[in-house]
N, C-alpha and C positions, 0 to 999 in steps of 0.2 A: 360290479364288474359286468361288462357286456359280453354276451355270447354271440360271436359272429361265425356264421357258417356260409361257405360258398354255395351258390345256387346254380342249378342246371335246369333251364327251362322252367323256373319257378319251383323246382324241387331240390331237396338236398342231394349232394353227390351220392352216387350209389356206394354201398358198403360191400366189401369183399370179405369172405370168410372161408377158410379151408378146414376140413375135418379129416384128420389122418387116422386111419384104422390100422392097428397092428394086430394081426391074428397070431397069437402065440400058442394056439391049440394044435393038436395033432391031426385035426380034421379041418376041412374047409368051412368058412363062415359065410352065410348068406346075408347080404346087406340089401335092404330095401330102402329106397329114397322116395319119400312122400312130399308133395301130393301127386307125383308122377307115376307112382307104382313101378319104378324102374328097379330091377333086381340085378345084383352083381354077386359073383362068387369071389371071395378073397381066399386064396390057397393057404394051406398050412404054412406057418413061419414066413409069411409075406405081409406086405403093407399095401394099402390103397389110399389115395387122397381124393376127396370129393370137394370140388370148388363151387362156391355159390356167390352170386352177386345180386343185390337188390336194394330196396330202400332201407334207410336207417330206421330203427336200430336193427342190426343183424343179430339173429338169434336162432339157434337150432335146438331141438329137443331130441334126445337119443334114448331109445328103449332097447334093452338087452334081454334076450331070451335064450333058450337052449339052442345054440348053433345059429341064431338069427339076431340080427341087429337092425333096427329101423331108425332112420334119420328123418326127422320132420323139419322141413325148411319153413322159414317165416313167410307171411303173406307178401306176395309181390316178388319173391326171390326167383332167380333163374339158376338152373344147374348147368355147369359147364358140361358140354357134350361128352368129353373124355374123362375117363378115370385114370388118374396118374399113379403108376405103380413104381 
């Protein structure tokens, strides 16, 4: 079987990925998005969606701590400027 992928200027089409964070805690949650060191607060009982686009394969790594969540984007990825709540 042949694997055929569309090309865009010699590169594979960008991949989109959304990460939805639901804070079910009674306190706000601090979310840091790396490698940009952008920090966001997700209020108690609310959600936030972080949208990324970049080269394939799309992959994020998430680390959880006490009241803190860190999302690490993959190399070459771009973070959508807005956080969607």
